[in-house]
N, C-alpha and C positions, 0 to 999 in steps of 0.2 A: 699622607705623611711620608716624607723621604728621609732616610737615615743620613746624618751628616758625615759619618765615617763609614768605612768599609765594614760590613758585617763579618762576624767570626763564622768561618765555615768548618773549623776543625771539630772532629768528633773522636771519641775514644771507645773502643769496643773491649772494655775489660782487659786492658793491657796492650791492645793494638791501637796505636795512635795513627789517625788519618788526617791529612790536611783538609779534606773535604769528604762529604758522604757519597760521592759518585765513584763507583767501582765497576770495572769491566768484568762481566761474568765468565765463568769457566766454560770452555767449549765453544765460545763465540768470538773470542779475541785471540785465538791461537796461543802463542807463547808471549804475546805482547809485541814482539818485534815486527810482526807482520803489519801492524797498524802504525808503526813509528813514522813512516813517510807522510801520514795524514794529519799528525798533530803531535804536540809535545807530550809524551807519556808522563813526564814529570809533573804535569798539571793535574793529573787525575789523583783521586784519593787512593786508589789501589787497582791492581790488576790481578785477577785470579787466572792462573795458568790452566791449560788443558789438563784433564785428569791424568796424573802420572802413576804408573805402576812400576813394580820392581823390574819388569822385563819390557822389551819393545813389544807393542801390541798393534796388530794390523786392523783389528776391529772386524765388523760384520761385512759380508759381501754386499755389493750393490744389487739393487737400488737401495740407497740408504737415506734419502731425503725426498719428501714430496710436500707440495704446498697444500694448505687447507684454508678454509675461510678465516681470515684474520689471524692466520698462524701457519705453522709448519709442523710436520711430523719428521722426527729423525730417529734413525737406528744406526748411528755411527759405530757404536760398540766400544767407545772409549779408546780409539786408536791413539797411540802416543809413542814417543821416541825412547821412553824408559828414563828412570830417574838419573842414571849415570850419564847418559848422553845429554840430558837437560843440564846437569851441573857443569859439564865440560864444554858444551857448545852454546847453550842459550843464556844461562845465568850470567856469565861474564859480560855479555852484551847488554844486559839489563841493569848492571851495577851503576852506570853513569846517571840513570834516571832517578830523580828524587820522588819516588812513589813507593807505596807498600807492595811488595811482591808476595802474594798469597798463593801458596802451592796447593792445588787440589790433588788429593791422593786417593787411590782406591786399590782394592785387592780382591782376590777370590776367597782367601782365608784370612783370619785375623792376623796370622803371622806375616802375611804379605804387607798389611798395613803397618805392622810394627817395624819391619825392616826398612820400609821407605821412610817412616817417621824418624827412625834412628839415623838414617843416612843424611837426612836434611837438617837434623838438629845441630845447631851451631854453625851451619853452612852460611858463609858470608853472603848477604843479600836477600836471604829468605826472612820475611817479616812474620809470617804466620803460616799455619797449615789449615786447609779446609778438608775435612773428612767427607768424602762422597759415600754416603751410605744409602743412596737414593736413586741410582741410575737404573731404569727399567729395561735397559737394552743389552744386558749381559746375562748369560744363563746361570752363572754361579757368583755369589758374592753380591756386592752392590746393594740393591734394594732389599735383599734378604735380611741384612742387618738392620735396615731402617724401618721395617714393618713390625718388628718384635721388640717391645720395650726392654726385655731382659737381655737380648742380644745387643741392642744399642748400648745399654749400660756396660756390658762386658767389654765390648770393643772400645768404647770411648775411655773407659777406666784404664785399660791396658795401654792404649796409645798415650794417655795422659802421663803414665809412669815412664814412658820412653822419651819424652821430649819436654823441653822447657819453653818451647815456642807457644804463643797464643794459639788456641785450638778452636776453630769454627767447625760446626757440624751441620752439613747440608741435609735437610730433611725431605722426605718424599710426601707428596700429597695423597698418595695412593693408600691411605689408611682411613679408618673410621674416625679416629680422634687424634689429630696431630699433636695436640698438647700433651698427650701421654708420652709420646716419643720424645718430645721436647724436654719434658720433666726428667726422663731417664738420662738424656744427654747432659742436662744441667747437673743432676745429682752425681754423675760420673766424672765431672770435672771440666766440661766444656766452658770455654770463655765466652762464646757467642754462638748464635744459631743463624744459619742461612736457610730461608724458606720463601718459595718452594722450588723443588726440582720439577721436571716435566710430568704431566699427566699421561697415563697410559692410554694410547688411542690406536685407531686403525683406519685405513682408507682402502678403497677398492677401485680398480680401473674397470669401468663398465665395459669398455671396448674389448678387453682381453678376458674379463671375468676373473681376474687374478688380483691378489693383494698388491697394492702399490709399492709396498716395501718387501724386499726379499725376506726380511725377518718377520713378516706379517704384521706385527705390532711395532709401535715406536713411541717416542716421547713427544707429546703435544706441547708446543711452546708458542710464544707470541702474544699479541694483544687479546686473543680469545680467552686466555687463562687468567688475565689480570684480576677480574672480580673474585675468582677462587683464591688466588694468592693473597689478595687484600684481606679477604675474610679470615684466612688462616693466620696471617700476621696479627690481625686484630685479636683473634681468640687466644693465640699463644702469648701475646704481649700482656694479657691480663692475668696470666698464670706464671710466666717465667720471670725470674729475677735477673737474668743476664741479658745483654743486648741482643737485638734481632737485626739481621740484614734482610731487607725485603727483596725478593726476586720473583719475576714472573710477569711478562707482558708489559714492562715499563718502557714507554716510548715517547713520553711528553713530560713537560714540566709539571702539568697537572697530576700526572701519574706519580711523579716523585713526591710531591707534596702530600698526596693521599696516603702513601705508604708511611711517610713520616708521622702524619696525624694519627694513623692507626697504631703507631707504636714502634715502628722501625727506626733505628738510629742511623742507618745508612741503607743504600740501595745498590743493587747490581743490575747492570744493563746487559741483556742477553741478545735475543733474536733481533732486536732493533738494530744491532750493529750490522746485520746483513743487508737491510734495506737502506740504512744510512750509516756508513762506516765512520762518520765524524760525530755521531749523535752524543757520545759521552762528553765531548768538549762543549757541544751546543747546550746540553742540559746543565752543565756546570755554570756556564755563562748566564743562562736564563735564571738559574736558581739565585745567583748572586744579585742579579737585577731585581728579581722579585723581592728578596729580603730588603733591599734598599728602598724599593717603592713602598713596601708595607711598613717601613720603619722598624723592622725586626733586626736587633743587633747581633743575635746569635742563632744559628740554625737549630740549635738544640731546643730552642723555645717551641719549635713545632712538634717535637717528638712526643707522641701520645697526647697531643692537645685537642683531640677530637671532642667536640661538644655533643653530648648525648642526651641532655634533657630536652 
């Protein structure tokens, strides 16, 4: 069965409207502008910026990336130009594009998050904030907040009071039960959840007998983690009442559909951008073709439509 009219691709994440569910993930798409020569940024549902802090951050020393089977380890350390430089240098160049600009923010202390959120609140061109409480590659902050339900609640609650922007909370998989952290974020006022961030991993160079990364450990991403991400989205979707954005190893149309069926309302494309810089646009085109071919009039019909009997 083929749809006679173009299917609806628009989704809403509890206050954040997207023209389609394809979002470029934080840390893999720069500030968005780096990919502008490769495709129309305005066609994407959204772009999540590199994680921004109150200050300019140089990140961890090299080596910071190494390849692994079906994935990669990174220990970049959230290097970024700082929120003020982003607002003055990058954001004005993003304004012409008709897409949601979601700013990923992080800090070492709660107060760091609050100051960045306040600075971005009401800033023209910023559609939403994504709280990074899940990066495993910094020594203080980041994942510390995302592994403790009470700290998650405290941080999200305080940020919620400082901004009127839709608030996504990016969760770590490096916990026993991710749904407990998700519940804390939801109770504290999150609009939506992004999951998952990278899995903590390690690699060793046999020739040198040294760790492959200067930081010893790093975040594992890519197709290798997709089944874990899919399982966590499925589990969380059955408990959370707010929308979920699926992240983790998505690199094909089949992957996109799996995450939607598991309960995600949208997806973020991360590591796949490195081996195919045009993949976000390809997946968007393939998704629309799939909906037409299957006679599905609205992409939201796929969300949580997994058949379990």
